[in-house]
C-alpha positions, -999 to +999 in steps of 0.1 A: +360+314-288+354+276-310+368+243-298+365+215-329+374+180-319+391+148-334+369+115-328+389+085-333+366+056-331+362+020-340+325+017-327+294+014-347+277+042-362+245+045-337+269+042-308+286+072-321+259+097-325+249+110-294+290+122-288+285+134-327+254+152-321+262+168-289+291+183-302+279+193-338+249+213-314+273+230-300+285+244-327+317+224-327+328+207-359+341+172-353+368+155-379+361+117-377+381+090-384+363+056-381+382+025-382+387+006-412+385-025-395+349-013-380+313-028-396+287-005-405+290+027-428+295+057-413+290+083-439+259+063-451+245+063-413+259+099-406+234+108-438+203+097-421+212+118-387+199+148-405+228+171-389+224+199-419+203+215-389+234+217-366+258+247-362+285+220-364+297+200-396+315+166-396+341+155-415+357+122-421+388+108-424+406+088-445+404+056-425+431+033-420+429-003-399+441+007-362+460-014-341+465-009-309+503+001-302+509+007-337+516+038-356+488+038-375+465+055-342+490+080-352+480+085-388+446+083-384+451+112-363+470+130-385+447+122-414+424+143-394+446+170-392+450+168-429+410+179-429+417+204-404+445+217-429+421+218-456+387+230-442+390+245-409+390+284-409+381+296-375+383+271-348+412+279-320+415+246-305+416+209-309+410+180-285+411+146-291+386+125-280+377+090-283+337+073-295+337+065-260+337+096-245+315+120-238+316+158-229+299+170-192+294+199-192+281+226-221+312+232-248+306+271-245+315+264-206+350+247-215+349+272-248+350+302-217+373+283-201+401+276-228+397+317-234+415+326-200+442+300-203+458+306-239+477+272-231+482+240-248+468+209-228+490+177-230+508+154-205+547+159-220+568+146-188+603+145-198+607+103-203+645+106-204+651+121-171+620+105-152+595+070-149+562+078-166+555+039-175+539+023-143+549-012-160+565-026-187+592-011-207+603+033-214+632+041-231+631+007-253+596+021-271+616+046-294+656+035-286+649+000-301+627-012-329+597-027-326+587-050-352+559-071-335+530-067-315+532-075-279+495-080-272+493-106-304+531-114-309+545-114-273+571-143-277+582-122-307+580-095-296+605-098-260+627-119-286+631-088-311+642-072-278+666-099-264+687-097-295+684-060-296+700-055-266+725-076-263+740-067-298+734-029-285+707-009-304+701+022-295+679+053-317+679+083-309+648+108-318+648+128-351+657+165-349+677+160-319+644+161-296+643+148-262+615+119-254+585+130-232+557+106-228+519+112-220+483+106-220+469+106-258+442+126-248+449+161-256+434+194-266+464+217-286+456+255-301+453+257-337+486+272-341+504+240-323+484+217-347+490+238-384+532+233-368+527+194-361+513+190-395+540+210-414+565+191-392+553+158-405+550+173-441+587+186-441+603+157-423+600+124-440+624+114-410+595+113-379+573+091-402+597+068-408+611+065-372+579+066-352+568+038-378+591+020-354+584+027-319+564+011-291+525+028-285+538+059-300+501+077-295+517+081-260+554+092-275+547+112-308+523+143-301+542+149-264+576+147-281+563+179-310+547+200-287+575+199-258+600+197-286+584+228-300+563+252-277+576+271-246+573+252-216+552+283-203+526+278-228+520+237-215+500+228-195+495+192-184+459+197-170+440+176-188+401+183-203+391+146-200+390+125-171+396+089-171+405+059-146+419+027-143+422+002-117+450-020-109+450-042-132+448-015-160+411-018-170+394+012-175+366+023-154+330+024-171+305+048-161+264+041-166+229+052-161+237+055-130+267+081-129+244+111-138+250+129-102+291+119-099+297+132-137+284+164-130+307+165-098+338+162-121+361+190-132+371+180-162+348+184-195+348+149-207+346+117-192+356+081-203+342+058-208+306+064-210+291+025-221+270+027-252+244+008-232+238+041-208+212+052-233+193+075-204+229+087-198+245+095-229+209+113-240+210+134-205+247+141-214+241+154-249+218+179-239+242+195-216+269+198-242+245+217-260+237+241-235+244+280-234+268+286-198+232+305-189+215+271-198+235+254-176+241+277-144+197+274-144+200+236-150+223+234-117+198+255-100+173+230-103+183+197-105+220+203-083+201+195-050+190+161-062+226+153-080+240+164-047+219+141-026+227+114-045+264+122-047+261+125-007+245+093-007+271+074-028+299+087-006+282+075+025+279+040+006+320+041-003+329+052+032+309+023+048+322-003+019+358+016+025+357+010+066+345-022+066+362-043+033+384-054+060+352-078+069+347-094+031+345-125+025+379-122+005+401-103+030+391-131+058+405-156+032+443-140+035+471-149+060+456-140+094+489-121+099+470-093+073+439-099+084+442-092+120+463-061+109+435-052+093+404-049+120+401-019+129+389-017+167+416-014+199+420-046+215+432-055+252+446-094+259+452-106+291+479-128+299+495-147+330+483-153+360+456-178+368+416-177+367+407-159+393+434-126+385+426-127+346+390-119+359+398-098+374+413-076+353+386-081+329+356-073+358+378-038+359+380-034+323+341-043+318+335-012+338+344+010+306+312+017+280+341+018+252+349-017+262+335-053+251+350-082+272+356-118+273+369-146+287+399-167+280+383-165+241+396-191+223+404-215+257+402-255+264+369-254+276+336-237+267+344-203+250+329-184+279+329-205+303+352-182+326+331-150+321+296-145+332+286-115+305+283-134+267+289-110+246+281-114+211+307-139+193+289-153+165+296-187+173+278-215+204+290-217+235+303-254+230+326-245+196+360-247+210+381-261+181+358-244+151+370-207+169+402-220+179+408-233+144+390-194+129+404-175+158+413-141+133+379-147+118+357-149+150+380-118+167+365-100+129+330-112+137+333-098+177+351-065+161+327-059+129+300-061+155+309-036+182+324-010+157+346+012+176+346-002+205+377-024+228+378-058+223+393-071+257+397-111+261+422-129+280+440-158+268+452-188+285+481-219+284+477-213+250+484-181+247+514-181+225+496-193+192+477-163+195+504-135+205+523-150+174+500-130+151+487-102+175+522-087+190+522-077+152+494-057+152+502-020+166+469-011+185+468-045+209+474-037+244+490-066+260+488-069+297+513-094+310+503-101+349+537-110+361+543-138+390+574-123+396+555-099+422+548-133+447+560-120+484+567-156+489+586-179+470+563-208+479+534-190+460+550-191+427+526-214+400+554-230+380+525-230+349+517-195+348+550-187+352+557-203+325+532-187+304+545-156+314+582-167+306+568-176+270+552-143+263+580-123+274+602-139+247+580-143+226+572-105+227+609-095+226+598-084+194+562-070+186+541-040+174+519-042+200+518-022+231+537-042+260+521-038+299+536-059+325+523-056+360+499-077+389+467-086+387+459-060+412+482-035+398+460-031+370+425-035+384+432-009+415+439+016+381+413+007+362+391+005+388+404+042+402+391+057+371+361+042+356+349+054+398+358+089+386+342+084+350+372+089+331+371+078+296+389+042+286+412+061+259+421+084+293+425+049+318+443+035+290+471+066+284+474+065+323+484+029+324+512+032+298+527+056+326+523+039+353+532+007+338+570+009+333+576-026+316+604-046+337+637-047+315+645-080+323+683-084+328+689-106+302+673-082+279+691-048+287+728-062+293+732-082+264+699-081+241+690-116+245+684-132+207+676-166+195+703-189+190+727-182+157+717-151+156+750-141+158+747-124+196+758-141+224+728-148+251+735-155+287+710-154+315+727-128+344+725-154+375+764-139+382+779-154+411+761-186+412+762-220+408+741-246+381+745-280+397+745-312+370+743-348+386+741-380+375+727-393+409+700-375+427+707-384+460+746-373+457+730-338+439+707-335+467+735-336+493+754-312+472+729-292+468+721-293+509+754-284+515+756-252+495+727-240+504+735-246+541+765-241+550+776-214+522+741-191+528+729-197+495+692-199+480+687-228+461+662-236+432+662-276+433+649-293+396+631-259+386+620-274+354+584-284+355+578-311+332+553-292+312+580-271+299+606-296+287+586-299+254+596-261+251+622-238+233+655-234+248+651-196+250+617-201+266+635-222+293+659-194+293+632-165+309+616-190+332+647-195+348+655-159+347+620-152+362+629-177+392+664-163+394+644-129+399+617-141+427+640-162+447+667-125+449+638-108+456+623-131+484+657-146+502+688-131+508+727-148+506+755-152+487+739-162+456+718-191+437+722-229+434+701-243+405+699-277+404+694-297+372+693-331+360+704-341+326+674-337+311+677-303+314+713-303+295+698-282+266+691-256+285+727-250+294+726-235+257+726-197+270+742-203+304+770-214+291+777-178+281+779-163+313+814-159+321+804-154+365+783-187+366+796-219+376+787-253+362+797-279+382+789-314+373+784-340+399+801-378+391+791-410+409+822-425+428+817-461+414+818-473+378+786-475+371+797-510+353+810-522+383+769-520+397+759-541+365+743-573+379+736-604+356+696-616+361+677-639+346+659-619+325+690-603+314+707-575+317+689-555+293+672-524+307+708-518+329+729-516+295+702-492+284+703-468+309+742-474+309+740-461+272+717-436+283+743-424+313+768-421+285+746-402+258+740-379+289+782-378+293+785-368+255+760-345+254+764-321+286+801-319+270+795-311+237+774-282+252+805-275+277+833-272+244+823-239+239+815-225+273+822-188+285+821-195+322+836-220+353+827-258+341+840-280+371+839-317+377+839-335+412+831-369+421+804-371+447+832-380+477+849-346+468+825-321+482+848-307+505+870-296+478+838-286+457+831-264+487+866-250+483+867-240+452+836-225+448+842-207+479+875-191+460+856-191+428+825-165+444+854-149+471+832-165+500+850-175+527+851-215+532+845-231+565+871-255+550+894-233+550+886-218+585+891-255+598+920-256+584+937-224+595 
């Protein structure tokens, strides 16, 4: 068994010497095409290398000026094949190499491998059926004429294709062949090489056709082999290793790559740097070894190379594990960077300072957790938790921590690799949850204030945070666990006291903390406005009371609460909620209603609002069972105007504001779905009678007249 080589090179002669000498020393012949556009006289230089003393022979093919992407590279290969026809008598295989290739195993070992196979080694993918090109044109490479080079004449190249597409140019391959594409670097049997040479000589239309194709070196030989050699005699396993990065730049090997190259399962690699003299020299020696000599070399040098390989793998794995923390990744958007952080996280939201602290203390009992307080709160970073873990910032760097909060999380996570990072968020939680909720290994512990036993204990500020969190986490990838602070603390303390692991305890929480399905989510699937899905707060059988006059509204509110046995929510929306979205208010009111129903019994609930809360009706108006009542004043507001020495400016402004409020309410009620009733403040008896009839409640007014 003998293998010889076709080498296509554009390097200077001295750079080619290590490759050529290594191949000739192994007894292989080399058919070299040296690019006509390259400086240096390869014939004169090789004459000084004393190649006559080597077992292999060097043959120089007729030189052409090779241009990337054009027919010239195929022509250069065919010129070498013509030399093979003329001079070669005993080679069984021919492999195509570039001037930057180097053998990484003995040539004799390659010959032994080929002897057991008896196939042609060429990548030949059916390009009419499968996509082989990762980016760019594929079928257009042969179906259209190519007169311009994309690399040097891009605008003309693109214009030519555009014109041909418009007029319907669609060429077919000669000889009825089916197009196949693949890597340029092949290893073919002698019979296949001779068959290709004869086919080219006998069918001049082949060269004529392929001269007008694009990158024919990835099409010509692949198509001829696939259409003339039985598929059972073709292997797509290549003997040369080549790699490209995502930008299409080839990998280059340097002097430190010997151990890595010895681990290769291929016989050649490209590209080996011409400046890597030590590497090329060592590979040249290996190429000329016998199989027995190479086995001895591996026994003697193998452990050293194996240690180098292990060291490189450990370094690579460390780099891969920590690449998310590199400076370039930290400049990415917050969403992608936070999702790339490998650490699991626990975020405690809601409740007051004491409640969040109790949960954090329970989390701190586990060895696998690193616990912080309100990490990005408005005061000092550590002000609410006595344990000061690493954060990479000074305690008073609150604004910096808030501005670069995702990087702070990254620094903490990188410092405590493999740990679960636990922290709480205060009133500004929504800003951070908007990003954190898309990270799948974040666990949000939502301290739900609706567990309060007494309605008077409700903290409207904390309830607003929880309500907003419910809204914000409606769509999420993170895990949401809902419960009281006592619940979380007791479960965590139970398992930590019994020396259970953190992961076990978290799984236990997931089983025990049945996340509460809010009625608004379970009944109508609340969505944002304009989503095409109706959203209503299910406070069925209840009353929304809106009034121009607070005194009149208070009287009506008390009447419904006292005489009808209703429970009441007077002006339920705190000032702090007014600047938040209508959808947040929807969740907030729902929370209050659920607490009210749990704490009190009665026929229903009266929710009294001022005109400033009218936008909250965006969702309430869709509930068909909720009665919305507008209580207007008895007298005309114009009659109350008075002329003062200072004029009437403020009175007129108030009148305009009142009118604007009425118009706003009318606008919201135009597409209502539930009852909307308007009464004067002197019509409370009629109001009570109508409400009782609507709700099916017996009215004391009716009883007194019965």
